[in-house]
C-alpha positions in Angstrom: 0.0 0.0 0.0 1.2 3.5 -0.9 1.8 6.1 1.8 -0.1 9.3 1.4 0.8 12.3 3.5 -2.1 14.7 3.2 -5.1 13.0 4.9 -8.4 12.5 3.1 -10.4 14.9 1.0 -13.0 15.5 3.6 -10.4 16.6 6.1 -8.8 18.9 3.5 -12.2 20.4 2.7 -13.0 20.9 6.4 -9.7 22.8 7.1 -10.2 24.9 3.9 -13.7 25.8 5.1 -15.3 23.8 2.3 -14.0 26.3 -0.3 -11.6 25.3 -3.0 -11.2 26.9 -6.4 -13.1 25.3 -9.3 -9.8 24.8 -11.1 -8.6 22.7 -8.1 -11.8 20.7 -8.2 -11.1 20.0 -11.9 -7.6 18.7 -11.0 -9.0 16.4 -8.3 -11.8 15.1 -10.6 -9.4 14.5 -13.4 -7.3 12.3 -11.2 -10.3 10.6 -9.6 -11.6 9.7 -13.1 -8.2 8.3 -14.0 -8.3 6.2 -10.9 -11.9 5.0 -11.7 -10.7 4.1 -15.2 -7.8 2.1 -13.7 -10.4 0.2 -11.5 -12.6 -0.5 -14.5 -9.6 -1.7 -16.5 -9.2 -4.5 -13.9 -13.0 -4.8 -13.4 -13.0 -3.6 -9.7 -16.2 -2.0 -8.4 -15.4 0.1 -5.3 -18.9 0.5 -3.9 -17.9 3.1 -1.3 -16.4 6.1 -3.1 -16.7 9.2 -0.9 -14.4 12.1 0.2 -13.1 10.1 3.2 -11.9 7.3 0.8 -9.9 9.7 -1.4 -6.5 10.4 0.0 -4.3 13.3 -1.0 -0.5 13.1 -1.3 2.0 15.9 -1.7 5.0 14.0 -3.1 7.4 17.1 -3.0 6.7 17.7 0.7 6.8 14.2 2.3 9.7 14.8 4.7 8.4 18.2 5.7 4.9 16.9 6.4 6.2 13.8 8.3 8.0 16.2 10.7 4.8 18.2 11.4 2.6 18.0 14.5 -1.1 17.4 13.9 -1.8 21.2 14.3 1.0 22.1 12.0 -0.3 19.7 9.4 -3.8 21.2 9.6 -2.3 24.7 9.1 -0.3 23.4 6.2 -3.4 21.9 4.5 -5.4 25.1 5.3 -2.8 27.4 3.8 -1.5 25.4 0.8 -2.4 26.7 -2.7 -3.6 23.6 -4.5 -3.5 25.4 -7.8 0.3 25.8 -7.7 1.2 22.7 -5.6 2.0 19.3 -7.0 -0.5 16.8 -5.4 -2.0 13.5 -6.3 -5.1 11.8 -5.1 -5.4 8.1 -4.5 -8.6 6.0 -4.0 -8.5 4.1 -0.7 -10.5 1.7 1.4 -11.4 -1.2 -0.9 -13.2 -3.0 1.9 -16.6 -3.1 0.1 -15.0 -3.5 -3.4 -15.8 -6.4 -5.7 -14.0 -8.0 -8.6 -16.5 -8.1 -11.5 -16.7 -11.0 -14.0 -17.3 -8.6 -16.8 -18.2 -4.9 -17.3 -21.9 -5.6 -17.3 -21.8 -7.7 -14.1 -24.9 -7.1 -12.0 -24.7 -6.8 -8.2 -27.3 -7.1 -5.5 -25.4 -6.6 -2.2 -26.4 -3.4 -0.4 -23.2 -1.7 0.9 -21.5 1.7 1.0 -22.3 5.1 2.5 -25.9 6.1 2.0 -25.3 9.8 1.0 -23.1 8.5 -1.9 -25.2 5.5 -3.0 -26.8 5.3 -6.4 -30.6 5.1 -6.5 -30.5 1.4 -7.4 -28.5 0.6 -4.3 -30.7 2.9 -2.1 -33.9 1.2 -3.4 -32.3 -2.3 -3.0 -32.3 -3.1 -6.7 -29.6 -4.6 -8.9 -26.8 -2.3 -9.9 -23.6 -2.3 -12.0 -20.3 -0.3 -12.1 -22.4 2.7 -12.8 -23.1 3.0 -9.1 -19.5 4.2 -8.8 -20.1 6.7 -11.5 -23.0 8.1 -9.4 -20.7 8.4 -6.4 -18.2 10.4 -8.5 -21.1 12.8 -9.4 -21.9 13.1 -5.7 -18.2 13.8 -4.9 -18.0 16.5 -7.6 -21.2 18.2 -6.2 -19.8 18.0 -2.7 -16.5 19.5 -3.6 -18.2 22.4 -5.3 -21.2 23.0 -3.0 -19.9 21.9 0.4 -22.4 19.2 1.0 -23.8 16.2 -0.8 -26.6 16.8 -3.4 -29.2 14.7 -1.5 -28.3 15.9 2.0 -31.3 15.1 4.3 -32.5 15.1 7.8 -33.8 11.5 7.7 -33.9 8.3 5.6 -37.3 8.9 4.1 -36.4 12.4 3.0 -33.1 11.1 1.6 -34.7 8.3 -0.4 -37.3 10.7 -1.8 -34.6 13.2 -3.0 -32.5 10.4 -4.5 -35.5 8.9 -6.3 -36.5 12.3 -7.7 -32.8 13.0 -8.5 -33.3 16.7 -7.6 -30.4 18.7 -6.4 -29.6 22.4 -6.2 -26.4 24.4 -6.1 -25.8 27.4 -3.8 -26.2 30.6 -5.7 -22.6 31.5 -5.2 -21.5 28.2 -6.7 -23.8 28.5 -9.7 -22.0 31.6 -11.0 -18.7 29.7 -11.4 -20.0 26.5 -13.0 -19.1 25.7 -16.6 -21.4 23.9 -19.1 -18.9 21.1 -19.1 -19.0 20.7 -15.3 -22.8 20.7 -15.3 -23.0 18.2 -18.1 -20.4 15.9 -16.5 -22.3 15.9 -13.2 -25.7 15.4 -14.8 -24.3 12.4 -16.7 -22.9 11.0 -13.5 -26.1 11.5 -11.6 -28.3 9.6 -14.0 -31.1 7.8 -12.2 -31.5 5.1 -14.8 -29.0 2.2 -14.7 
């Protein structure tokens, strides 16, 4: 297993006050999509993609970060300019992952983190690798908006929002979204398998 020195993306977002530049989100998503492609190349379905399972690494600062206290590391993550810093992300925690027999392999096991689950998983229906694509769309939304698209107070409200596939951006976020970003996200968050 590779060592990553920068904690997970949720911690990074928390220390940055849930605000990172759209260009940084694009860098993260590009790497996440490459990681997803690598998983698909070997027919691995993750089934629990979320910010906590995406680890960030700063390869040029390993020794410096290793010498830091917890508080120093938080300050480093808070203050680092991700637009000008070399970083890489790695997908982690393959505890729920499954090796597929083929790309169209259908799964029935309900597992993962509810706020990132595809509608088919939430509704206890069969699902495919596209459930990970849904999770990638949720991650993109969360990186841009500061919370998941179907954030809810209870299970019934959550299931209703997922089934309806309705989500809204904060007004301040809408102004910075590109057509490509909106298109990518809407393609990821397709309700139909």
